[in-house]
C-alpha positions in Angstrom: -0.1 -0.1 0.2 1.5 3.3 -0.9 1.0 6.3 1.7 -1.1 9.0 0.7 1.2 12.0 -0.8 3.9 10.1 -1.0 5.3 8.6 -4.5 5.1 4.4 -4.3 6.8 2.8 -1.5 10.0 2.4 -2.6 12.3 -1.2 -2.0 14.1 -0.9 0.9 16.7 -3.5 2.0 15.4 -5.3 5.5 17.9 -8.3 5.3 18.9 -9.8 9.0 23.2 -10.0 9.1 24.7 -11.1 11.9 27.6 -10.8 10.6 27.3 -7.2 9.8 26.8 -6.7 13.8 30.0 -8.9 15.4 31.3 -5.0 15.7 35.0 -6.6 14.4 37.0 -4.2 13.2 34.2 -1.4 13.2 35.5 1.3 15.5 33.6 4.3 17.8 33.2 7.4 15.8 33.2 10.6 17.8 31.2 14.1 16.7 32.0 17.7 19.0 29.6 20.1 19.1 29.9 23.7 19.6 27.2 25.8 20.5 25.9 29.0 21.4 25.4 27.6 24.8 27.1 24.3 25.2 30.1 22.0 23.5 28.8 18.5 23.6 31.0 15.1 22.7 28.8 12.0 21.5 31.3 9.0 20.9 28.6 6.4 18.9 29.4 3.0 18.7 30.0 2.9 15.1 29.7 5.0 11.7 26.7 3.4 10.9 23.0 3.5 10.2 21.9 3.6 13.6 24.3 4.3 16.0 23.9 4.6 19.5 25.9 6.8 22.1 28.4 4.9 24.6 29.4 8.0 25.5 27.4 11.8 25.7 28.4 14.7 27.9 27.8 18.5 28.1 30.3 21.2 29.0 27.5 24.3 29.8 30.4 26.9 28.1 27.6 29.7 27.5 30.1 31.0 24.0 27.2 33.3 23.0 26.4 34.7 26.2 26.5 38.5 25.8 27.2 38.0 22.5 24.1 40.5 21.3 26.0 43.6 22.8 29.2 42.8 22.0 29.0 40.2 18.9 32.3 39.0 19.9 32.3 35.5 22.2 32.6 35.9 25.8 36.3 35.1 26.8 35.2 33.4 30.0 33.3 30.9 27.1 36.3 30.3 25.5 38.8 29.4 28.0 35.2 27.1 29.0 35.3 25.6 25.6 39.2 25.3 25.2 39.3 23.4 28.2 35.9 20.8 27.4 37.7 20.3 23.7 40.9 19.1 25.9 39.0 16.8 27.5 37.0 15.9 25.2 39.6 14.8 22.9 41.5 13.2 25.3 38.1 11.1 26.2 37.5 10.2 22.8 41.4 9.0 22.0 41.2 7.0 25.1 37.9 5.0 23.6 39.7 4.7 20.8 37.4 6.4 17.8 38.3 6.2 14.3 37.6 9.6 13.8 36.4 12.6 15.4 34.6 16.0 13.7 33.9 18.9 14.8 31.1 21.3 14.2 30.1 24.9 15.3 27.6 26.7 14.6 25.8 29.9 14.8 28.3 31.5 18.3 31.4 30.8 16.3 30.3 31.8 12.3 28.7 35.3 13.7 31.2 36.0 16.2 34.2 38.6 15.0 36.3 36.5 16.7 35.1 32.9 15.9 38.0 32.7 13.5 40.5 33.2 16.2 38.5 30.4 18.3 38.9 27.6 15.3 42.8 28.5 15.5 43.0 28.3 18.7 41.4 25.2 19.2 43.5 24.0 15.9 46.5 25.0 18.4 45.8 23.3 21.7 43.9 20.2 20.3 44.8 19.3 17.0 41.1 19.3 16.0 40.2 21.0 12.7 36.5 22.8 13.7 34.0 22.9 10.5 31.9 25.8 11.0 29.0 25.3 9.9 26.9 28.0 7.7 23.1 28.8 8.4 21.5 26.8 5.5 24.0 23.7 6.5 23.3 23.8 9.5 19.5 23.8 9.0 20.0 21.5 6.1 21.8 18.9 8.7 18.6 19.4 11.3 16.5 18.3 8.9 19.0 15.8 7.5 19.1 14.7 11.1 15.0 13.9 11.4 15.4 11.6 8.1 17.9 9.2 9.5 15.8 8.9 12.5 12.4 8.6 11.2 10.3 5.9 8.9 10.1 7.9 5.6 9.4 11.4 7.3 7.7 14.2 5.4 7.6 17.2 7.0 8.8 20.9 8.8 11.8 20.5 10.4 12.5 23.2 13.0 16.0 22.9 15.6 16.3 25.6 17.6 19.6 25.7 19.7 21.5 28.5 21.6 22.1 31.0 19.3 19.6 30.4 16.6 16.6 28.6 14.9 17.1 27.1 11.8 14.3 25.6 9.4 14.2 23.1 6.4 11.7 20.6 4.9 12.0 17.0 5.1 10.8 15.1 2.0 11.2 11.1 2.3 14.7 10.6 2.2 16.0 14.3 1.1 15.8 17.4 2.8 13.8 20.4 0.7 15.7 23.0 -1.1 13.7 25.8 1.4 16.4 26.3 4.1 15.6 29.3 6.9 18.3 30.5 9.6 16.5 32.6 12.4 18.1 34.7 14.9 15.7 32.8 17.7 17.7 30.9 19.9 17.2 30.1 23.5 20.3 33.0 24.2 18.6 35.6 22.5 14.8 35.4 23.5 15.8 34.8 26.9 17.3 38.3 26.1 14.1 39.6 24.6 11.9 38.4 27.4 13.7 40.2 30.0 11.3 43.3 28.2 8.2 40.9 29.0 6.6 38.5 27.2 4.1 40.4 24.8 7.1 42.8 23.8 9.1 39.2 23.1 6.2 37.6 21.4 5.9 40.6 19.2 9.4 40.7 17.8 9.5 37.0 17.2 6.7 36.8 15.4 8.1 40.0 13.3 11.3 37.9 12.5 8.8 35.3 11.4 6.5 37.3 9.5 9.7 38.9 8.0 12.0 35.6 6.9 9.6 32.8 7.2 7.1 32.4 3.5 3.9 31.9 4.3 3.5 28.9 2.0 6.6 26.8 4.3 3.7 24.9 5.3 3.8 21.0 6.4 1.0 19.3 8.7 3.6 18.0 10.7 6.2 19.4 12.6 9.6 18.2 13.5 10.7 19.6 16.8 14.7 19.2 17.0 17.1 21.0 20.0 17.9 21.1 23.5 14.7 23.1 24.6 12.5 21.6 22.9 13.3 18.1 24.2 13.2 19.9 27.9 9.5 20.7 27.0 8.3 17.6 25.7 9.5 15.9 29.0 7.6 18.1 30.4 4.6 17.6 28.7 5.4 14.0 28.7 5.3 14.2 32.7 2.2 16.1 32.6 0.4 14.1 31.1 1.6 10.9 32.6 2.3 9.5 28.8 2.4 5.8 28.9 5.5 6.0 26.6 8.2 8.4 28.5 10.5 8.4 25.7 11.0 11.7 23.5 11.8 10.8 20.1 9.1 9.9 18.1 6.3 11.4 20.6 3.4 12.9 19.0 1.1 15.6 20.4 -1.5 18.3 18.2 -0.3 21.3 17.8 -2.9 23.2 19.2 -2.7 21.6 22.5 1.0 22.1 22.3 0.6 26.1 22.0 -2.0 25.6 24.6 0.5 24.1 27.0 3.7 26.4 26.0 1.4 29.2 26.7 0.5 27.6 30.3 4.3 27.6 31.1 4.8 31.1 29.9 2.4 32.2 33.1 4.6 30.6 35.5 7.0 32.1 37.2 10.8 31.1 37.9 10.6 29.0 40.5 7.1 26.6 39.4 9.2 26.1 36.6 12.1 25.0 38.0 10.0 22.3 40.1 8.2 20.9 36.9 8.0 17.1 36.8 10.6 16.0 34.3 11.9 19.3 33.9 16.4 19.1 34.1 17.6 22.2 36.6 19.7 23.2 33.6 17.1 24.0 31.5 14.5 25.9 33.7 16.3 29.4 33.1 15.6 28.6 29.4 12.2 26.9 29.0 10.1 29.9 29.0 12.2 31.2 25.6 11.6 27.7 24.1 8.1 27.6 24.9 7.3 30.7 23.4 9.0 29.9 20.5 7.5 26.6 19.7 4.1 28.6 20.1 4.9 31.6 17.7 6.9 29.1 14.8 3.4 26.7 15.2 1.1 30.1 14.6 3.0 30.7 11.5 3.2 27.7 10.2 0.3 25.9 10.9 1.8 22.6 11.4 -1.5 20.1 12.9 0.9 18.2 14.8 4.6 18.0 16.2 6.9 14.8 16.7 9.6 15.3 18.6 13.1 14.3 17.7 16.4 13.4 19.5 18.4 13.6 16.6 19.4 16.6 14.8 22.6 18.3 13.1 25.1 15.7 15.0 23.5 13.1 13.2 22.4 14.3 10.2 26.0 15.0 9.9 27.0 11.2 10.5 24.4 10.0 7.9 25.4 12.5 5.3 29.2 10.5 6.0 27.6 7.1 5.1 27.6 5.7 1.8 24.7 5.6 -0.1 23.3 1.9 0.3 24.4 2.6 3.9 22.1 5.4 4.2 18.9 3.6 2.5 19.0 1.3 5.2 16.0 0.7 7.7 17.0 2.5 11.2 14.5 0.9 13.0 15.7 -2.7 11.7 19.0 -1.6 11.5 18.8 -0.5 15.6 16.9 -4.2 16.2 19.8 -6.3 15.1 22.4 -4.0 17.0 20.3 -4.5 20.0 18.9 -8.6 19.3 21.4 -10.2 16.8 24.9 -9.7 18.8 23.3 -11.5 22.1 20.7 -14.2 20.2 21.7 -17.8 21.2 22.0 -18.3 17.5 22.1 -15.1 15.4 21.4 -16.7 11.9 18.1 -17.6 13.4 15.9 -14.4 13.2 16.7 -14.1 9.0 15.0 -18.1 9.3 12.5 -16.5 11.4 11.8 -13.7 9.3 11.2 -15.7 6.2 9.3 -18.2 8.2 6.8 -15.5 9.1 6.4 -13.9 5.7 3.9 -16.3 4.0 1.6 -15.7 7.5 1.3 -11.9 6.4 1.1 -11.9 2.5 -0.8 -8.5 2.7 1.1 -6.5 4.8 1.9 -3.1 4.0 5.7 -2.0 3.6 5.8 -0.3 7.4 4.2 -3.7 8.5 6.8 -6.0 7.3 9.6 -3.7 8.9 7.8 -3.6 11.9 7.7 -7.7 11.6 11.4 -8.2 10.8 12.4 -5.9 14.0 10.2 -8.1 15.9 12.6 -11.3 14.6 15.5 -9.3 15.0 15.0 -8.7 19.2 13.0 -12.2 19.5 16.0 -13.9 21.1 16.1 -10.5 23.2 15.7 -12.0 26.9 16.7 -15.3 27.1 19.2 -15.0 29.5 16.3 -13.1 32.3 14.9 -15.8 34.4 11.5 -17.7 32.9 9.4 -16.2 34.8 10.2 -12.0 33.9 10.7 -13.1 30.5 7.5 -11.5 29.1 7.2 -8.2 31.6 11.0 -7.8 32.0 11.1 -7.2 27.8 7.8 -5.2 27.6 9.1 -2.7 30.0 12.8 -2.6 28.6 11.5 -2.2 24.6 9.6 0.5 26.0 12.2 2.5 26.6 14.9 0.9 24.5 17.2 4.0 22.1 15.6 2.7 18.9 14.9 5.3 16.0 12.5 5.0 13.2 9.5 4.4 15.0 7.0 6.3 16.9 5.3 4.8 20.3 2.2 2.9 19.2 5.0 1.1 17.3 7.2 1.3 20.2 4.4 -0.4 21.9 3.7 -3.4 19.5 7.0 -4.7 19.6 7.5 -4.7 23.2 3.6 -6.8 22.8 5.2 -9.0 20.3 8.3 -9.8 22.2 6.1 -10.2 25.4 3.6 -13.0 23.8 7.1 -14.1 22.6 8.1 -15.0 26.1 4.4 -16.8 26.8 3.1 -13.4 27.9 -1.1 -13.3 27.8 -2.8 -10.9 26.5 -4.6 -9.3 29.6 -1.4 -9.2 31.5 -2.0 -6.3 33.4 2.0 -5.2 32.9 0.7 -4.2 29.8 -1.3 -1.4 31.0 -1.4 1.6 30.3 0.8 1.8 27.4 -0.8 -1.1 25.3 -4.1 1.1 25.0 -2.1 2.6 22.4 -2.6 0.2 20.0 -6.1 -0.5 18.5 -8.0 -4.0 18.9 -6.6 -5.2 15.7 -2.8 -4.6 16.2 -3.0 -6.2 19.4 -4.5 -9.0 17.8 -1.3 -9.1 15.8 1.1 -8.7 18.0 -0.1 -11.5 19.9 -0.1 -13.6 16.7 3.0 -12.9 15.8 4.5 -13.4 19.2 2.9 -16.4 19.7 4.1 -17.3 16.0 7.6 -16.8 17.3 7.3 -19.0 20.4 6.3 -21.9 18.7 8.9 -21.4 15.7 11.7 -21.4 18.8 10.0 -24.6 20.5 9.6 -26.9 17.4 13.1 -25.9 16.0 15.3 -24.9 19.3 16.6 -22.2 17.3 17.8 -24.5 14.8 17.2 -22.6 11.1 17.1 -25.6 8.8 15.0 -27.7 11.5 12.5 -24.2 11.0 13.0 -24.2 7.3 11.6 -27.7 7.3 8.4 -27.2 8.5 5.3 -24.9 7.2 2.6 -23.3 9.4 -0.8 -22.4 7.8 -3.6 -20.2 9.6 -6.9 -19.9 8.6 -10.6 -18.9 9.5 -10.6 -23.3 11.0 -7.3 -24.7 12.2 -3.9 -23.8 12.3 -2.0 -26.7 10.2 1.5 -27.5 11.3 3.9 -29.4 8.3 6.3 -30.9 9.0 8.9 -33.1 7.2 10.2 -36.1 7.6 14.1 -34.8 7.6 13.3 -32.1 10.4 13.5 -35.4 13.0 10.9 -33.0 15.5 9.2 -36.0 17.5 5.9 -35.9 18.7 5.8 -33.1 21.3 3.4 -32.4 24.3 5.4 -29.0 24.7 4.9 -28.0 20.6 1.1 -29.3 20.8 0.7 -26.6 24.0 2.4 -24.0 22.0 -0.1 -24.6 19.0 -2.7 -24.4 21.2 -1.8 -21.0 22.6 -1.1 -19.6 18.9 -5.0 -21.0 18.2 -5.9 -19.0 20.8 -4.4 -15.8 19.4 -5.8 -17.1 15.7 -9.0 -17.3 17.6 -9.6 -21.0 15.9 -10.0 -23.5 17.9 -8.6 -26.7 15.8 -5.0 -27.3 15.6 -3.2 -29.9 13.4 0.1 -31.3 13.1 1.3 -33.3 10.0 3.8 -35.4 8.1 5.0 -34.0 4.7 7.0 -35.6 2.0 
């Protein structure tokens, strides 16, 4: 099935490959991001399609403090930045990274002493700094969203310490229209000193002057630390069933109302908000005000929060074209699931074995099924009585990308059923409420197929391939070849009955095929 408003669904590789995730010869990769307010080092486990941070540290250097008055980087901020970069270089080398890239954004590119800082960094640390233009920053922010979601189409806004970048994500490419606006946390905090009404008017004027009226998309992807902080506060306020920022989706009108409520709070109450890190309290009103005014200007209908931005977009740009086209969810599921599976090759056999049961699935449904196969032996080390509930709980928070909250719950519910968890298990609440009844049934059915497949074959791919499963309106039929040497087993029969119950049929049958 094609998605409305998009081109035909392209072929995207979903192959499961244990060899690719053995980590042999794959070096960590580091990115240092020099922003207006903070400097951050992220060391990823590899330069790959779904990289996971193995080290992440931020130093609040406040390079852009006072920039609006002086046009220069603050001396104290420069000293803190140099100290942070010396430390980050040492950490990256200790972690044996294969490559370090250093990016600088608004503060460094606009400041009169920005070039001097770049030269000093090279002299003290040996690191070459790439100073991004506003258009480049917008481009890489949108590319980060493309790398972190499944075929995203929408307007990407990346609010940093010094500026706000806007660009369009158009499935697998960034649109040509890119805008960099002086609406970062630091300048907007300075505007707020004159009062909320005055700051609102100045922001609206900037948006009218610099953002075209037709730069409108139904989905707005929100990137940046301030907006992620706002998402965490909203998650806590709503007691959302999945407390994960990436992929968190909120109606734009609801989020605007929430942002306005933040602006009415005194500083002490803002600092006490559940879910808010102390360091974000001072800049939360600026983040709330800018988001409210941007959503009013671009008329988006819903907001999706992204944990991936400029750094990940830069990383994505470094990949070979074939790697960029790999599915981020399936790649991440493999990275978590295959290296720790008892028989890593079994996941691919399971994907092939289950495919005929879901012949009418869409490309979006297929990628979820294949990702579930990659995670299907995820909890085998846990105590048997804990596997279902614990795998469900962990998968709700696992740092996977390329999925929204409902898809995350689907994966978790599938693995819960794979380990024998009942559909009525109280541990599934409240997150299971994000799934329709049909998706709940599908997750239960797929998990029960996994449970049967593992028990039938003992995790041996060749034995699984020697059996065929059919489900129709009247029965579940298991055909087993003589070469599979599967004896009569009460345990296998029990797993068949569980599968039949999930399928809504009563009869089960095991036959020996020629």
